[in-house]
N, C-alpha and C positions, 0 to 999 in steps of 0.2 A: 488861597489860604497861605498865611505866613506862619512859620514856626521859628521860635527863637528861645533863648535861655535867659533866666534871671531878670525878666522885665525889660531887657535891652534889645530892641528890635534890630540892632546891628550885630548882635552876638548870635549868629546862626550856626556856630559850631563851637566845640570845646577842644582845645589842644592839651594833651597830657604827655609829659616827657619824664625822663628819669629823675630830674630834679624834684618833680612833684612827689614821687615815691619817697625820696630821701627826706624832703621837708616834712612829710607825715610819718617818718620812721617806719616805712613799710618796705618789704622786699619783693613780695610776689602778688599782692592784691591791693588795689587802691579804691576806696569808696569816696565818691564825690556827690554831695547833695546839691541838687539843682532844682530850679523852678522851670518847668517846661511850659512855654506859652504858645498859644495859637490865636491867630487873629484872622477874621474873615474880611471880605471886600468892603463891608459896611463899617468896619472899625470895631466891631464887637470882639472882645478878647477875654480870655480866661486862662487859668494855668492850673497845673497840679504840681505838687512836690514829689520828687522821685530821687532815686540814687542810681548813679552810673557806676558800674563796677568794671574796672580795668584790671586785667590779669596779665602778669608777665609770664606767659607760658613758655617763652624761650630762655628764661633765666638770664636776661641781659642787663637788668637794673643793678645799680650799685648795691652792695650789701649794707647791713646795718652799721658796720664799722667803717663804711665809706671806702672800702677797698674796691678797686675796679675789677669786675669779672670780664668785661668785654668793652671794646672801644665804641661799639655801636650804641646808638641812642634809640630808645623806644619812643615811637611816635604813634599816638592813637588819636585819630580824628573822629569825633562824633558829629556827624552832619545830617542835616535834614534836607 
């Protein structure tokens, strides 16, 4: 079985960083809509739409006014 995102069989994970929070105007929670695909050995495939929720529980993402709280970068890897 192969698992991948958004119909791209080479996209087997999603990277999320602070810039994604800032681009969406979010400080502590980011919601990302994705298509989760699965494909079997015969080439049969299907998908469902879902939402990946990434939370900044350590409060290290930049604030709404883009001032830096921490030099660290939040990296969240969603992998199958």
